[in-house]
C-alpha positions in Angstrom: 0.0 -0.3 -0.1 1.2 3.2 -0.7 1.4 6.0 2.2 -1.7 8.4 2.5 -2.4 11.2 0.5 -1.4 13.9 2.7 1.9 12.9 3.1 2.4 12.3 -0.3 0.8 15.4 -1.3 2.9 17.4 1.1 6.0 15.6 0.1 5.3 16.4 -3.8 4.4 20.0 -2.5 7.8 20.3 -0.7 9.8 19.2 -3.5 9.6 22.7 -5.6 10.9 24.7 -2.3 13.6 22.0 -1.9 15.2 22.2 -5.3 14.7 25.7 -6.2 13.7 27.5 -3.0 14.7 31.0 -4.5 12.5 30.6 -7.7 10.2 28.9 -6.4 9.4 31.7 -3.9 9.4 34.3 -6.3 7.2 32.6 -8.2 4.5 32.0 -5.6 5.2 36.1 -4.9 4.4 36.6 -8.4 1.2 34.5 -8.5 -0.5 36.2 -5.3 -0.3 39.7 -7.1 -1.3 38.1 -10.4 -4.4 37.2 -8.2 -5.2 40.0 -7.0 -4.8 42.2 -9.9 -8.1 40.9 -12.0 -10.0 42.4 -8.8 -8.1 45.9 -9.1 -9.0 46.2 -12.8 -12.8 45.2 -12.3 -13.3 48.0 -9.3 -11.3 50.6 -12.2 -13.8 49.2 -14.7 -16.5 49.8 -12.5 -15.5 53.3 -11.5 -14.9 54.0 -15.3 -18.5 52.9 -16.4 -20.1 54.4 -13.6 -18.0 57.7 -14.4 -19.3 57.3 -18.2 -23.0 57.0 -17.4 -23.0 59.5 -14.7 -24.3 62.4 -17.1 -21.7 64.9 -16.6 -18.6 62.5 -16.8 -15.1 64.6 -16.1 -12.5 64.0 -19.3 -9.5 63.8 -17.2 -11.1 61.4 -14.4 -12.1 59.3 -17.2 -8.6 59.0 -18.8 -7.3 58.3 -15.7 -9.4 55.6 -15.3 -8.8 54.2 -18.7 -5.1 54.4 -18.2 -5.2 52.8 -14.8 -7.7 49.8 -15.6 -5.3 48.9 -19.0 -2.6 49.3 -16.9 -4.0 46.6 -14.4 -4.8 44.4 -17.0 -1.3 44.2 -18.5 0.3 44.0 -15.3 -1.9 40.7 -14.5 -0.6 39.4 -17.5 2.5 40.1 -17.5 2.7 38.6 -13.5 1.2 35.3 -15.1 3.9 35.4 -17.7 6.8 36.0 -14.9 5.3 33.6 -12.7 5.0 30.8 -15.6 8.8 30.9 -16.9 9.8 30.4 -13.0 7.3 27.6 -12.8 8.9 26.3 -15.8 12.9 26.8 -13.8 11.5 25.3 -10.9 9.8 22.3 -12.7 12.9 21.6 -14.4 15.0 21.2 -11.2 12.2 19.3 -9.8 12.3 16.5 -12.8 16.4 16.0 -12.2 16.0 16.0 -8.4 13.0 13.3 -8.5 14.5 11.2 -11.3 18.2 11.4 -10.1 16.7 10.1 -6.3 14.2 7.4 -7.9 17.4 6.2 -10.3 19.9 6.5 -7.6 17.9 4.2 -5.1 17.5 1.7 -7.9 21.3 1.4 -8.5 21.7 1.2 -4.7 19.8 -1.6 -4.7 22.3 -4.1 -3.5 20.8 -7.8 -4.5 18.3 -9.1 -7.6 15.6 -9.6 -5.2 13.6 -6.5 -6.3 14.7 -6.4 -9.6 13.4 -9.7 -10.6 10.2 -9.3 -9.4 7.3 -8.4 -11.4 5.4 -6.8 -8.8 8.2 -4.2 -8.2 8.4 -3.7 -12.0 4.8 -2.5 -11.9 5.6 -0.4 -8.9 8.6 1.3 -10.5 6.7 1.9 -13.7 3.9 4.0 -11.9 7.1 5.3 -9.7 8.3 6.9 -13.4 5.2 8.1 -14.1 4.9 9.9 -11.2 8.1 11.3 -10.9 7.7 12.9 -14.5 4.1 14.2 -13.7 3.5 14.6 -9.8 5.8 17.5 -8.5 4.8 19.7 -11.8 1.2 18.8 -11.4 1.0 19.7 -7.7 3.2 22.7 -8.0 0.9 24.1 -10.5 -2.0 23.6 -8.7 -0.3 24.9 -5.5 0.0 28.1 -8.0 -3.4 28.2 -9.0 -5.1 27.7 -6.0 -3.2 30.6 -4.5 -3.8 32.6 -7.2 -7.4 31.7 -7.0 -8.1 32.7 -3.6 -6.8 35.9 -3.7 -8.8 36.5 -6.7 -12.0 35.1 -4.8 -10.9 37.2 -1.8 -10.6 40.3 -3.7 -14.1 39.3 -5.7 -15.6 38.3 -2.8 -16.6 41.7 -1.2 -18.1 42.3 -4.7 -20.3 39.7 -4.8 -21.7 40.0 -0.8 -22.3 43.9 -1.8 -24.2 43.6 -5.2 -25.9 40.6 -4.4 -24.9 38.2 -1.8 -26.8 34.8 -2.3 -24.7 34.6 -5.1 -21.5 34.0 -3.3 -23.5 30.8 -1.6 -24.9 29.8 -4.9 -21.6 29.8 -6.6 -19.7 27.8 -3.4 -22.5 25.3 -3.5 -22.0 24.8 -7.4 -17.9 24.5 -7.1 -18.8 22.5 -3.9 -20.6 19.6 -6.2 -17.8 20.2 -8.9 -15.0 19.8 -6.5 -16.5 16.6 -5.5 -17.2 15.1 -8.7 -13.6 16.2 -10.0 -11.8 14.2 -6.8 -14.1 11.0 -7.6 -12.7 11.3 -10.8 -9.3 11.8 -10.4 -9.5 8.7 -7.8 -10.8 6.7 -10.6 -8.1 7.4 -12.7 -5.3 6.9 -10.1 -6.9 3.5 -9.8 -7.0 2.4 -13.3 -3.7 3.5 -13.9 -2.6 1.3 -11.2 -4.9 -1.8 -12.4 -3.8 -1.7 -16.2 0.2 -1.0 -15.2 1.3 -4.3 -16.2 -0.7 -4.0 -19.4 1.1 -1.2 -20.4 4.4 -2.3 -19.5 4.0 -5.2 -22.0 2.9 -2.4 -24.4 6.4 -1.2 -23.8 8.1 -4.6 -24.0 6.5 -5.1 -27.5 7.4 -1.9 -28.6 11.0 -1.8 -27.5 11.7 -5.3 -29.4 10.1 -3.7 -32.6 13.3 -1.9 -32.4 15.6 -3.7 -30.4 19.1 -4.7 -32.5 19.7 -7.8 -30.9 15.9 -9.1 -31.7 15.8 -7.5 -35.2 17.5 -10.9 -37.0 15.0 -12.9 -35.7 11.8 -10.8 -35.7 12.4 -10.6 -39.4 13.7 -14.0 -40.1 10.6 -15.6 -37.8 8.4 -12.9 -39.4 7.4 -11.9 -35.6 7.1 -8.2 -36.6 3.0 -8.7 -37.5 2.7 -10.4 -33.8 4.6 -8.0 -32.2 2.6 -5.3 -33.3 -0.5 -6.7 -32.7 0.0 -7.6 -29.2 1.6 -4.0 -28.9 -1.4 -2.5 -30.4 -3.9 -4.5 -28.3 -2.4 -3.8 -25.2 -2.3 -0.3 -26.0 -5.9 -0.5 -27.3 -6.9 -2.3 -23.6 -5.5 0.4 -21.5 -6.9 3.5 -23.5 -10.0 2.0 -23.6 -9.8 1.8 -19.4 -8.8 5.0 -19.5 -11.4 6.3 -21.9 -14.1 4.9 -19.8 -13.3 6.7 -16.8 -12.9 10.3 -19.0 -16.3 10.0 -20.4 -18.0 9.4 -17.0 -16.1 12.5 -15.7 -16.7 14.6 -19.0 -20.5 13.7 -18.3 -20.4 15.1 -14.8 -18.5 18.1 -15.6 -20.9 18.9 -18.4 -23.9 18.8 -16.5 -22.2 20.7 -13.2 -21.1 23.4 -16.0 -25.0 24.0 -17.3 -25.7 24.1 -13.5 -22.8 26.7 -12.9 -24.4 28.6 -16.0 -28.0 28.8 -14.6 -26.8 30.0 -11.0 -25.1 32.6 -13.1 -27.9 33.6 -15.7 -30.3 34.3 -12.1 -27.8 36.1 -10.7 -27.4 38.1 -14.0 -31.4 38.6 -13.9 -31.4 39.8 -10.5 -28.5 42.7 -10.9 -29.8 43.8 -14.4 -33.3 44.0 -12.5 -31.9 46.2 -9.8 -30.4 48.2 -12.7 -33.7 48.8 -14.1 -35.5 49.8 -10.7 -32.7 52.1 -10.0 -31.5 49.9 -6.9 -28.2 49.2 -8.8 -25.8 51.3 -11.1 -24.9 49.9 -14.9 -21.1 49.7 -13.1 -22.7 47.6 -10.5 -24.0 44.8 -13.3 -20.5 45.4 -14.8 -18.4 44.9 -11.8 -20.9 41.7 -10.8 -20.6 40.4 -14.3 -16.5 40.5 -14.0 -16.8 39.1 -10.7 -18.9 36.3 -11.9 -16.6 35.3 -14.7 -13.4 35.9 -12.7 -14.5 33.6 -10.0 -16.0 31.0 -12.4 -13.0 31.2 -14.4 -10.3 30.8 -11.0 -12.7 28.1 -9.5 -13.0 26.1 -12.9 -9.1 25.7 -12.8 -9.0 25.1 -9.6 -11.1 22.2 -10.0 -9.8 20.7 -13.0 -6.2 21.0 -11.6 -7.3 19.8 -8.4 -8.7 16.2 -10.0 -4.8 16.3 -11.9 -3.1 16.9 -8.5 -5.3 14.3 -6.6 -4.4 11.3 -9.2 -0.6 12.4 -9.3 -0.4 12.9 -5.3 -1.7 9.2 -5.4 0.5 8.0 -7.9 3.7 9.9 -5.9 3.0 7.5 -3.2 4.6 4.8 -5.4 7.2 7.0 -6.1 7.8 7.3 -2.5 7.2 3.8 -1.8 10.2 2.9 -4.0 12.2 5.5 -2.5 11.6 4.2 0.9 12.1 0.1 -0.4 14.1 -1.7 2.0 17.2 -3.5 0.7 16.6 -7.1 -0.2 19.9 -7.9 1.3 21.4 -6.8 4.6 24.6 -4.9 4.5 27.7 -6.7 6.6 30.8 -4.5 7.6 33.5 -7.1 8.0 36.6 -6.9 5.4 37.1 -10.4 3.6 39.9 -11.9 4.1 42.5 -12.1 1.2 43.3 -15.5 -0.4 40.5 -17.0 1.8 38.9 -20.6 1.3 34.7 -20.4 0.1 32.4 -22.8 1.9 28.9 -23.9 1.0 27.5 -25.7 4.2 23.8 -27.1 3.4 22.8 -24.3 1.0 19.2 -23.9 0.0 17.8 -21.6 -2.2 14.5 -20.8 -4.4 13.4 -17.7 -6.2 9.9 -17.2 -4.8 8.9 -18.9 -1.1 6.4 -21.0 -3.2 8.7 -21.8 -5.7 10.5 -25.1 -6.3 14.4 -25.3 -4.9 16.7 -24.5 -7.4 19.8 -25.6 -4.7 19.2 -28.2 -2.2 21.5 -29.2 0.7 24.3 -28.3 -1.3 27.9 -28.6 0.5 31.0 -27.6 -1.3 34.8 -26.2 -0.6 36.5 -24.1 -2.9 40.0 -24.2 -1.5 42.1 -20.6 -1.8 43.9 -20.8 -5.0 42.4 -23.9 -6.6 40.5 -24.2 -10.1 37.1 -25.9 -9.4 35.1 -26.9 -12.6 31.0 -27.2 -12.0 29.2 -29.5 -14.5 25.7 -30.1 -15.1 22.7 -30.0 -17.6 21.0 -26.8 -18.1 18.6 -25.7 -15.1 20.9 -28.0 -12.6 21.8 -24.8 -10.3 25.3 -23.6 -12.0 24.5 -19.9 -12.4 22.1 -19.7 -9.2 25.6 -20.7 -7.3 27.4 -17.9 -8.8 24.5 -15.6 -7.9 25.0 -16.5 -4.6 28.7 -16.4 -4.5 28.1 -13.0 -5.8 25.5 -12.4 -3.4 23.1 -11.0 -5.4 20.7 -13.2 -3.3 21.3 -15.1 0.4 20.3 -18.6 0.9 17.0 -19.5 2.6 18.7 -22.1 4.7 22.8 -22.9 5.3 25.6 -20.5 4.8 28.2 -19.4 2.6 31.6 -18.1 4.1 34.6 -16.1 3.0 37.5 -17.0 5.0 35.3 -18.6 7.6 32.8 -15.4 8.3 29.3 -15.7 6.7 28.9 -13.2 3.2 26.3 -11.8 5.4 28.6 -10.3 7.6 30.8 -8.9 4.7 30.8 -5.6 3.6 29.0 -6.3 0.4 31.2 -3.3 -2.1 34.3 -5.3 -0.4 33.2 -8.3 -1.0 32.0 -7.8 -4.4 35.4 -6.2 -5.3 37.3 -9.2 -4.8 35.5 -11.2 -7.0 35.4 -11.1 -11.2 32.9 -12.7 -13.2 32.0 -13.5 -16.7 28.1 -14.2 -16.7 27.0 -16.4 -19.2 24.3 -13.7 -20.3 27.1 -10.8 -20.2 26.1 -7.2 -21.4 27.1 -5.6 -24.3 27.4 -2.0 -23.9 26.5 0.6 -26.0 30.0 2.3 -25.0 33.1 2.6 -26.9 35.3 -0.4 -26.7 37.7 1.0 -24.0 34.6 1.5 -21.5 33.3 -1.6 -22.6 36.5 -3.2 -20.8 37.1 -0.6 -18.4 34.0 -0.4 -16.8 35.2 -3.8 -15.2 36.8 -1.8 -12.8 35.3 1.4 -12.7 38.2 3.6 -10.9 40.6 2.6 -13.8 37.8 3.7 -16.4 40.2 6.2 -18.0 43.3 4.3 -17.7 44.3 2.8 -21.2 47.0 1.2 -20.5 45.1 -1.3 -17.9 42.5 -1.4 -20.5 44.8 -2.6 -23.3 46.5 -5.2 -20.7 43.7 -6.9 -20.1 42.3 -6.7 -23.5 45.8 -8.4 -24.3 45.4 -10.9 -21.7 41.6 -12.0 -23.0 43.2 -12.0 -26.5 41.0 -8.9 -27.9 43.6 -6.7 -28.2 44.5 -7.1 -32.0 40.5 -7.0 -32.9 40.0 -3.9 -30.6 42.9 -2.5 -32.5 41.6 -2.9 -36.1 38.5 -0.9 -35.4 38.2 2.1 -37.3 38.8 4.2 -34.0 40.5 1.7 -32.2 39.4 1.7 -28.3 37.4 4.7 -29.1 35.1 2.9 -31.1 31.8 3.1 -29.9 30.7 -0.4 -29.8 26.9 0.0 -31.5 25.1 0.1 -34.7 22.3 2.4 -33.1 24.8 5.3 -31.8 27.6 7.2 -32.6 30.3 9.0 -30.6 31.1 12.4 -29.4 31.9 13.4 -32.8 29.0 12.0 -34.6 31.0 9.0 -36.1 29.3 6.1 -36.5 29.8 2.7 -34.2 30.3 -0.9 -35.4 29.3 -4.0 -33.7 31.6 -7.1 -33.3 30.6 -11.0 -33.5 29.5 -13.2 -30.8 33.1 -14.7 -30.0 34.7 -10.9 -30.4 32.2 -9.9 -27.8 32.6 -12.7 -25.7 36.2 -11.5 -25.3 35.7 -8.5 -24.9 33.6 -9.3 -21.9 36.1 -11.5 -20.8 38.7 -8.3 -20.6 36.1 -6.8 -18.4 36.4 -9.4 -16.0 40.1 -9.5 -16.6 40.6 -5.6 -15.4 39.9 -6.6 -11.9 43.7 -8.1 -11.7 43.6 -8.0 -8.0 40.3 -10.1 -7.9 40.9 -13.2 -5.7 38.1 -15.3 -7.3 37.4 -15.3 -10.8 34.3 -16.8 -12.3 34.0 -17.9 -15.4 30.3 -19.0 -16.7 30.7 -20.1 -20.0 33.5 -17.6 -21.0 34.1 -19.3 -24.3 31.2 -20.4 -25.5 31.1 -18.3 -28.7 34.6 -19.0 -29.7 36.1 -21.2 -32.0 38.1 -24.4 -31.4 41.8 -22.5 -31.7 40.2 -19.3 -29.8 39.1 -21.2 -26.7 42.3 -23.1 -26.6 44.2 -19.6 -26.6 42.2 -18.2 -24.2 42.1 -21.1 -21.6 46.0 -21.0 -21.9 45.9 -17.2 -21.2 43.7 -17.5 -18.6 45.7 -20.3 -16.8 48.6 -18.2 -16.9 46.8 -14.7 -16.0 44.5 -16.7 -13.0 47.5 -18.8 -11.5 47.3 -19.0 -7.9 43.8 -17.1 -7.4 40.5 -19.1 -7.2 38.8 -20.0 -9.9 35.2 -21.7 -10.5 34.8 -22.4 -14.0 31.7 -23.6 -15.5 31.3 -25.1 -19.3 29.4 -27.7 -20.8 32.8 -28.1 -22.8 33.9 -31.0 -20.7 37.8 -30.6 -22.1 37.8 -26.9 -20.7 37.1 -28.5 -17.1 39.7 -31.4 -17.5 42.4 -29.7 -16.0 40.5 -28.5 -12.9 42.0 -29.1 -9.1 38.2 -30.4 -8.3 35.5 -31.2 -10.5 31.7 -31.3 -8.8 28.7 -32.3 -10.6 25.4 -30.8 -9.9 22.2 -32.8 -10.4 18.7 -31.2 -10.0 20.3 -28.5 -7.6 22.3 -31.2 -5.5 26.0 -32.4 -5.7 25.7 -35.8 -7.4 29.7 -36.4 -7.4 33.0 -34.6 -6.8 36.7 -35.5 -7.5 39.2 -34.8 -10.2 38.8 -35.5 -13.8 40.5 -39.0 -13.9 38.8 -40.3 -10.3 34.9 -39.3 -12.1 35.7 -41.0 -15.2 36.6 -44.4 -13.2 33.5 -43.8 -11.1 31.4 -44.0 -13.9 28.8 -41.4 -12.7 27.1 -38.3 -14.7 30.2 -36.9 -15.4 31.4 -40.0 -17.1 28.3 -40.0 -18.9 28.4 -36.5 -20.4 31.8 -36.8 -21.0 31.6 -39.6 -23.0 28.4 -38.1 -24.8 30.0 -35.5 -25.9 33.5 -36.7 -26.8 31.3 -39.3 -29.0 30.5 -36.7 -31.1 34.1 -35.9 -31.8 35.4 -39.7 -32.2 36.1 -40.6 -36.0 38.1 -43.5 -37.1 40.4 -41.1 -39.5 42.0 -39.4 -35.9 44.4 -41.2 -34.7 
């Protein structure tokens, strides 16, 4: 549940004064003055009309009143323009503030629990929408409210003097309109919340249609029509829900507008009749009509913006809830010991409380400086085990220790700084080649010599050096560099070498995890990379995961995972002699290479 509307509204209203205090206060003052100007102009107009209809008008007085009335009108417009410009300045700074706070919180989430949760993504979508809309909408409503309150205060005396019942009739009409607009706003916010998942799917389909990674399959398999149809269907469903709420609101507001017109007509008839009977002057009628028009205009604007502000405040609660999202992992304070043995003790893990167990009672010791191979079919739990070692999740049962200390007790940043990983699903960033490698150790992002050394260790240097602009080439077909030079992309194997170089940027990492690091390489490239890795990572702890059994043959220890359990462990020779799962997989793979012509 989101926090109360009053707290969310107060937070949204306070943002402009925190983000741009001087501009916000100045805009508020100008808004107050702009609200008072129309009433002054109306009084001057009344005096002018009365002077003109007095029978013996004074030319100098008429001229002075006309000039004063024109100045009041011009000043009101000028003040509104100035207040509007300052409002844009404030909105710009508020947008920077809310976007920064929102995505700083997302970037600071320590684990993957929230990021891999669909419900959190729905809330994040609402939070993004609120971050873009709510502060500006609430700020505009506050300014309009202040202006209208001043305007109403200025005109209230007029209505009370000319025809007192008109004040009560207008207030009753406005109250009815306000209640109706609030009800519509609540329905609009509820619609956004109810259909956020559908709208997020629409964005997903839209992104796929322009995604370079998906472009080949979309065209080969003829998926364009399917994705387009699903995108439009999702858009149609959301639009229909929104239109249904808007239609109902429009009908109610139209009826209330007619009521307001009837009230105005009744008041005009009464005052006009008083003019005829000499109970009031023509100036009084002009003043009354101006006051009614000003009041109705001000109140209509407030009512309309009240609805938008109410909807925005409700959604802004999601923004605040995301900012207040609790870390999915507790932060430790300990310092990881150097060259430490890593141990998993009776580790159980599943991604949801009602989901299947991915790891079940895993016990494994990874000695410091040893190379451990991890074998298993798809879905055996290998990648999940890597996530736990990187502490993206904590196990539901059991412990993982680093040098005898539970990972939960260690400082998370310090722990991850000791680990270098090539993930099976590594990222390809639309950055320069140097940045794609350097981000493996951000503090050395501009250390070209270190980047080149990592590329050489990963056998990627020759590929990068041959690019049009070398290490400064943008690796993308959809983006250009700062000099508007087109980028290029790499083959799968070349990208894999870049990802490996990214990992090797962490020259001081004590644990190297390689999850299918050479799956995209040819046989010769794989051999060279493994030779380089053995030399580069000598003396450091390594966890090797590969479906190519030959890549694990030289590991000090090989562990086989079956359905989330360790089925066997030992050296290559020991496991082959045991004739278990490892031997079965090895022989199955080796059979594909056997040929009578090979000696």
